[in-house]
C-alpha positions in Angstrom: -18.0 113.2 -73.5 -17.9 110.8 -76.4 -16.1 108.2 -74.3 -18.5 108.8 -71.4 -21.6 108.4 -73.6 -20.3 105.1 -74.8 -19.7 103.9 -71.2 -23.3 105.0 -70.3 -24.7 103.0 -73.2 -22.9 99.9 -72.1 -24.2 100.4 -68.5 -27.7 100.5 -69.8 -27.2 97.3 -71.8 -25.8 95.6 -68.6 -28.7 96.7 -66.5 -31.4 96.0 -69.0 -30.2 92.5 -69.9 -29.2 91.6 -66.4 -31.5 88.7 -65.4 -32.0 90.2 -62.0 -33.7 93.3 -63.5 -35.1 93.4 -67.0 -37.1 91.1 -69.2 -35.4 90.1 -72.4 -35.2 92.9 -74.9 -35.0 92.5 -78.6 -31.9 93.8 -80.4 -34.1 96.4 -82.0 -35.4 97.6 -78.6 -31.8 97.7 -77.2 -30.6 99.7 -80.2 -33.4 102.2 -79.7 -32.6 102.5 -76.0 -28.9 103.0 -76.7 -29.8 105.7 -79.2 -31.9 107.5 -76.6 -28.9 108.4 -74.6 -28.9 112.2 -74.7 -25.3 113.7 -74.6 -26.6 117.3 -74.2 -28.7 116.3 -71.3 -25.7 114.7 -69.6 -23.7 117.9 -70.2 -26.5 120.0 -68.8 -26.7 117.8 -65.7 -22.9 118.1 -65.0 -23.0 121.8 -65.7 -25.9 122.2 -63.2 -24.1 120.2 -60.5 -21.0 122.4 -61.0 -22.8 125.7 -61.0 -23.6 126.2 -57.3 -20.1 126.1 -55.8 -18.0 123.5 -54.0 -19.7 120.1 -53.6 -17.4 119.2 -50.7 -19.6 118.1 -47.8 -20.5 121.1 -45.7 -20.3 123.6 -48.6 -23.2 125.2 -50.4 -22.8 123.3 -53.6 -23.3 120.0 -51.8 -26.6 121.1 -50.5 -27.6 122.5 -53.9 -26.7 119.2 -55.6 -28.8 117.2 -53.2 -31.8 119.5 -53.9 -31.3 119.2 -57.6 -31.0 115.4 -57.6 -34.1 115.0 -55.4 -36.0 117.3 -57.8 -34.8 115.2 -60.8 -35.8 111.9 -59.1 -39.3 113.3 -58.8 -39.5 114.7 -62.3 -38.2 111.4 -63.7 -41.1 109.6 -62.1 -39.4 107.6 -59.4 -41.5 106.4 -56.5 -41.0 107.0 -52.8 -38.4 109.7 -53.3 -36.9 110.7 -50.0 -33.6 111.5 -48.3 -31.8 110.4 -45.1 -29.6 112.9 -43.3 -26.3 112.0 -41.5 -23.6 114.1 -39.8 -20.0 114.5 -40.6 -17.1 116.7 -39.5 -15.6 118.8 -42.3 -13.2 121.7 -42.5 -15.2 124.8 -43.4 -13.4 127.8 -45.0 -14.8 130.9 -43.3 -12.8 133.3 -45.5 -9.2 134.4 -46.0 -7.5 137.5 -47.4 -4.2 139.1 -47.9 -3.9 142.9 -47.3 -1.4 145.0 -49.1 -0.9 148.2 -47.1 1.2 149.9 -49.8 -1.7 149.4 -52.3 -4.6 149.7 -49.9 -5.9 146.4 -51.4 -7.3 143.2 -50.1 -7.1 140.1 -52.2 -9.1 136.9 -51.6 -7.3 133.7 -50.5 -8.7 130.2 -50.1 -7.7 127.8 -47.4 -6.1 124.5 -48.3 -7.2 121.3 -46.8 -5.9 121.1 -43.2 -2.5 119.6 -42.5 -4.0 116.5 -40.9 -6.0 118.3 -38.3 -4.2 121.7 -38.3 -6.3 124.2 -40.2 -4.9 127.3 -41.9 -6.5 129.5 -39.2 -4.4 132.4 -38.0 -4.8 134.7 -35.0 -7.6 137.3 -35.3 -5.2 140.2 -35.9 -3.6 138.2 -38.7 0.1 137.4 -39.4 2.4 140.0 -41.0 5.6 139.7 -43.0 7.4 140.5 -46.2 6.1 138.6 -49.3 8.8 136.6 -51.2 8.4 134.5 -54.3 10.3 131.2 -54.4 9.1 129.6 -57.7 8.9 125.8 -57.0 10.3 126.1 -53.5 13.5 124.1 -54.2 16.3 124.8 -51.8 18.2 126.9 -54.4 15.0 129.0 -55.0 15.4 130.4 -51.5 19.0 131.7 -52.1 19.4 135.4 -51.3 16.0 135.7 -49.7 15.1 136.5 -46.1 12.8 133.6 -45.5 12.4 133.7 -41.7 9.1 135.4 -40.7 8.1 135.9 -44.4 5.0 135.0 -46.3 6.0 132.8 -49.1 4.5 132.8 -52.6 5.1 129.5 -54.3 4.0 127.7 -57.5 1.4 125.1 -56.9 3.4 122.7 -59.0 6.0 122.3 -56.3 5.3 118.9 -54.7 5.9 119.0 -50.9 8.4 121.8 -51.1 6.2 124.0 -48.9 7.8 122.1 -46.1 11.1 123.7 -47.1 9.6 127.1 -46.5 8.5 126.0 -43.0 11.9 124.6 -42.1 13.4 128.0 -43.1 11.0 129.9 -40.8 8.3 131.1 -43.1 5.0 132.0 -41.5 2.7 130.9 -44.3 2.6 129.7 -47.9 0.4 131.0 -50.7 0.2 128.8 -53.8 0.1 130.3 -57.3 -2.0 128.2 -59.8 -0.1 126.9 -62.7 -1.4 125.4 -65.9 -2.6 121.8 -66.1 -2.3 120.8 -62.5 -2.5 117.0 -62.3 -4.2 114.9 -59.6 -0.8 113.6 -58.3 0.3 117.2 -57.7 -2.9 118.0 -55.8 -2.7 114.8 -53.7 0.8 115.8 -52.6 -0.7 118.8 -50.8 -2.8 116.5 -48.5 -0.5 116.2 -45.5 -0.9 113.5 -42.9 1.0 115.4 -40.2 -0.3 118.4 -38.2 2.5 120.7 -39.5 2.0 124.3 -38.3 2.2 126.0 -41.7 -0.9 127.8 -42.9 -1.4 127.2 -46.6 -3.6 129.1 -49.1 -4.5 129.3 -52.8 -4.9 132.5 -54.8 -6.4 133.1 -58.2 -4.2 133.5 -61.2 -5.3 137.1 -61.7 -4.5 138.1 -58.1 -1.3 136.1 -58.1 -0.1 138.0 -61.2 -0.7 141.2 -59.3 1.5 140.0 -56.4 4.3 139.0 -58.8 4.1 142.4 -60.5 4.5 144.1 -57.1 7.5 141.9 -56.2 9.2 142.8 -59.5 8.7 146.6 -58.8 9.7 146.7 -55.1 12.4 145.3 -52.9 10.0 144.9 -50.0 6.3 144.0 -50.1 4.8 143.9 -46.6 1.5 142.1 -46.2 -1.0 141.0 -43.6 -2.8 137.8 -43.9 -6.0 136.8 -42.1 -7.8 133.4 -42.3 -10.2 131.2 -40.5 -11.1 127.6 -41.2 -13.0 125.5 -38.6 -13.7 121.9 -38.2 -17.5 121.8 -37.9 -20.3 119.2 -37.6 -22.2 119.4 -40.8 -25.3 117.6 -42.2 -25.5 116.0 -45.6 -27.9 113.4 -47.0 -28.4 110.4 -49.2 -31.3 110.6 -51.7 -33.4 107.6 -52.8 -35.9 106.8 -55.4 -37.6 103.5 -56.4 -39.0 101.7 -59.4 -41.2 98.9 -58.4 -40.6 95.6 -60.1 -43.5 94.2 -62.3 -43.0 90.6 -61.4 -45.1 89.7 -58.3 -42.7 86.9 -57.5 -39.6 89.1 -57.5 -40.7 92.7 -56.9 -39.9 92.5 -53.1 -36.3 91.7 -54.0 -34.3 95.0 -54.4 -31.4 95.9 -56.6 -29.5 99.1 -55.6 -27.9 101.2 -58.2 -25.8 103.9 -56.6 -23.5 106.9 -57.4 -22.0 109.6 -55.3 -22.6 113.3 -55.8 -20.1 115.0 -53.6 -16.7 116.2 -54.7 -13.2 116.7 -53.4 -10.5 119.3 -53.8 -7.3 120.2 -51.8 -8.9 123.7 -51.9 -12.3 122.6 -50.3 -14.1 125.9 -51.0 -13.2 125.5 -54.7 -14.3 122.0 -55.7 -16.1 122.3 -59.1 -15.9 118.5 -59.5 -16.9 118.4 -63.1 -15.4 115.0 -63.9 -16.4 113.7 -60.4 -20.0 114.3 -61.4 -19.8 111.7 -64.2 -21.3 108.9 -62.0 -24.3 110.8 -60.7 -25.0 112.1 -64.2 -25.0 108.5 -65.4 -27.3 107.5 -62.5 -29.9 110.1 -63.5 -29.8 109.0 -67.1 -30.2 105.4 -66.2 -33.1 106.1 -63.8 -34.7 108.1 -66.6 -34.4 105.3 -69.1 -35.7 102.7 -66.7 -38.6 104.9 -65.6 -39.7 105.6 -69.2 -38.7 102.6 -71.3 -37.8 99.5 -69.2 -40.0 97.4 -66.9 -37.7 95.6 -64.5 -38.7 92.3 -62.8 -37.2 93.2 -59.5 -37.5 96.6 -57.8 -34.7 99.1 -58.2 -33.5 101.5 -55.6 -31.6 104.4 -57.1 -29.3 105.9 -54.5 -27.4 109.2 -54.7 -24.8 109.1 -51.9 -22.9 111.9 -50.3 -19.7 111.7 -48.3 -17.9 109.4 -50.7 -14.7 111.5 -50.3 -15.1 111.4 -46.5 -14.3 107.8 -46.0 -17.3 106.5 -48.0 -19.5 108.0 -45.3 -22.8 108.0 -47.2 -22.9 104.4 -48.0 -21.6 103.5 -44.6 -24.5 105.4 -43.0 -26.9 103.6 -45.3 -25.5 100.2 -44.4 -25.4 100.9 -40.6 -29.1 102.0 -40.7 -30.4 99.3 -43.0 -28.2 96.4 -44.0 -25.9 95.0 -41.3 -25.9 91.2 -41.2 -24.3 90.3 -37.9 -26.9 89.7 -35.2 -25.5 92.3 -32.7 -26.0 95.0 -35.4 -29.1 93.6 -37.0 -31.0 93.8 -33.7 -30.5 97.6 -33.6 -31.8 98.2 -37.2 -35.3 99.7 -37.2 -35.9 99.7 -41.0 -33.9 96.8 -42.6 -33.6 96.7 -46.3 -32.9 93.2 -47.8 -31.3 93.8 -51.2 -30.0 91.2 -53.6 -27.2 93.2 -55.1 -25.5 96.7 -54.8 -24.1 98.2 -57.9 -21.9 101.3 -57.3 -21.0 103.5 -60.2 -17.6 105.2 -60.1 -17.2 106.8 -63.5 -15.0 109.3 -65.2 -15.1 110.8 -68.7 -11.7 110.2 -70.3 -11.9 106.6 -71.3 -14.7 104.4 -72.5 -13.5 101.1 -70.9 -15.7 99.8 -68.1 -14.7 97.2 -65.6 -16.3 95.6 -62.6 -14.6 95.2 -59.2 -15.5 93.2 -56.2 -12.9 95.0 -54.0 -10.8 98.1 -53.9 -8.3 100.1 -51.9 -10.4 101.4 -49.0 -9.9 98.4 -46.7 -6.7 97.4 -48.4 -4.7 100.5 -49.2 -1.5 98.6 -49.8 -3.3 96.2 -52.2 -1.8 93.3 -50.4 -3.1 89.8 -51.1 -5.1 88.4 -48.1 -5.7 84.9 -49.4 -8.1 83.7 -46.7 -10.4 86.8 -47.2 -10.0 87.5 -50.9 -10.3 84.0 -52.2 -13.8 83.5 -51.1 -15.0 86.8 -52.3 -13.3 86.2 -55.6 -15.0 82.8 -56.0 -18.4 84.4 -55.2 -18.2 87.2 -57.7 -16.5 85.3 -60.6 -19.9 84.4 -62.2 -20.9 88.1 -62.2 -17.9 89.1 -64.1 -18.3 86.4 -66.7 -22.0 87.3 -67.2 -21.2 90.9 -67.7 -18.5 90.0 -70.2 -21.2 88.3 -72.2 -23.4 91.4 -72.1 -20.5 93.5 -73.2 -20.0 91.3 -76.2 -23.7 91.7 -77.1 -23.3 95.5 -76.7 -20.2 95.6 -78.9 -22.0 93.8 -81.7 -25.0 96.2 -81.4 -22.8 99.3 -81.3 -20.2 98.0 -83.8 -17.4 98.3 -81.2 -14.5 96.2 -80.3 -15.5 94.5 -77.0 -12.0 95.0 -75.5 -12.4 98.7 -76.0 -15.5 98.9 -73.9 -15.3 96.3 -71.2 -12.7 94.4 -69.1 -13.7 91.6 -66.7 -11.7 93.0 -63.8 -12.9 90.2 -61.4 -11.1 87.4 -63.3 -9.0 89.2 -66.0 -6.8 87.2 -68.4 -3.2 87.6 -69.6 -1.8 87.3 -66.1 -3.4 90.5 -64.8 -5.4 91.0 -61.6 -7.8 93.8 -60.5 -4.9 95.6 -59.0 -3.4 96.3 -62.5 -6.3 98.6 -63.4 -5.7 101.4 -60.9 -3.3 103.4 -63.3 -1.0 104.3 -60.4 -3.8 105.8 -58.3 -5.7 104.0 -55.5 -9.5 104.0 -55.6 -11.9 103.4 -52.8 -15.3 102.1 -53.9 -18.6 102.6 -52.2 -19.4 98.9 -52.8 -16.5 97.9 -50.6 -18.4 98.8 -47.4 -21.5 96.9 -48.6 -19.4 93.7 -49.2 -17.5 93.9 -46.0 -20.8 94.1 -44.1 -22.0 90.9 -45.6 -24.0 92.0 -48.6 -23.1 91.4 -52.3 -21.7 94.6 -53.8 -20.0 95.4 -57.1 -18.4 98.5 -58.4 -18.6 99.5 -62.0 -15.6 101.6 -62.8 -14.1 103.6 -65.7 -10.8 101.8 -66.3 -7.3 103.1 -67.3 -8.1 106.7 -66.5 -5.8 108.4 -64.0 -8.5 111.0 -63.5 -6.0 113.8 -63.7 -8.4 116.6 -62.9 -9.6 115.1 -59.6 -8.5 116.6 -56.3 -8.0 120.1 -57.6 -10.3 123.0 -58.3 -11.5 121.8 -61.7 
């Protein structure tokens, strides 16, 4: 949280001193604003967002988060607070269980994300078989076991070895949670092929019960039932405004955005604590601007949903309000002409902040398209240089080393490019859609953080 608070303070300095937004503030005023960042309030915000269940689109926590954010926007004092609904298709876990006839017990299971489009749904009568435990699912772990027509219990930390179970004829795989699951392990459970192997997650407590039974008995027959459906679901983006106080510029809008949904390979269990960093920062920034800063231009604060569903929230906003090509512009009923879009994509395990003009959504291989990237690079270079200047001012005010708090990722030095700051993991930024539709968009990102807790149940 200490690193995250430092990042938030730097963001406030960026936005307050940004010529587009605030009037010049004295060093004393900036120090007071920096000091006003309330760590406990940030913790409370994140705890509240995590307290209502999964924030994956279509699940109760996503709707609860939207209600909470809209309520906070109003209590902060933002103007014209409203939301816009849009529709997505999401895999909804309708419930799963494993029945132990010998014990007369039913234990809860949770469906994993579908194998491409194949959900873990089984026939209404369920599937039956003997339960076997295969540790990490390596080929040698199956030695001496009757795998065909079995229900396999496997450690979650097993890569893609669940495919071994399917190749040997298993009917389903249940994953046992192990300690300190990393993002890379969770991501290996997202499969891009419709493999017919239902997969589930079980709690540590219930998993221990199954292991105990397997130690006591040679045969543990079970029946497994599950239903997960692809459904059309409704989610929404939430907006709030602060009107600029300069008559000449107040009709020019700057958008500051963060997403509030979450993602987990177990969609019904997406606490998304670290994934809530960006929206927690957005609320704190909105609170500061509403109470202490009087911007020249108007600010639209946007809490977007559907980030983890192909950036759907920002895409919906752009299609409704901000397409530039004539064929699309003619269909827009309520155009919004904004001067800059700033998307926050933050995490809490490093204090370094960087600014990006592109990401991996439209360019997943990070290849260099000179004709396209060169012109965007040239356009955004001044933004990066200006932000580096603000970061230097912040480091002096906060008595920090500037390299510890900000990296100009648009035009970095020492032979590096923006690609070098992904820490082995590809990131898709909401600002990418904005830029590709002809509007200036920048992403403000926590750098050098692999975000190890993302994609799992944390």
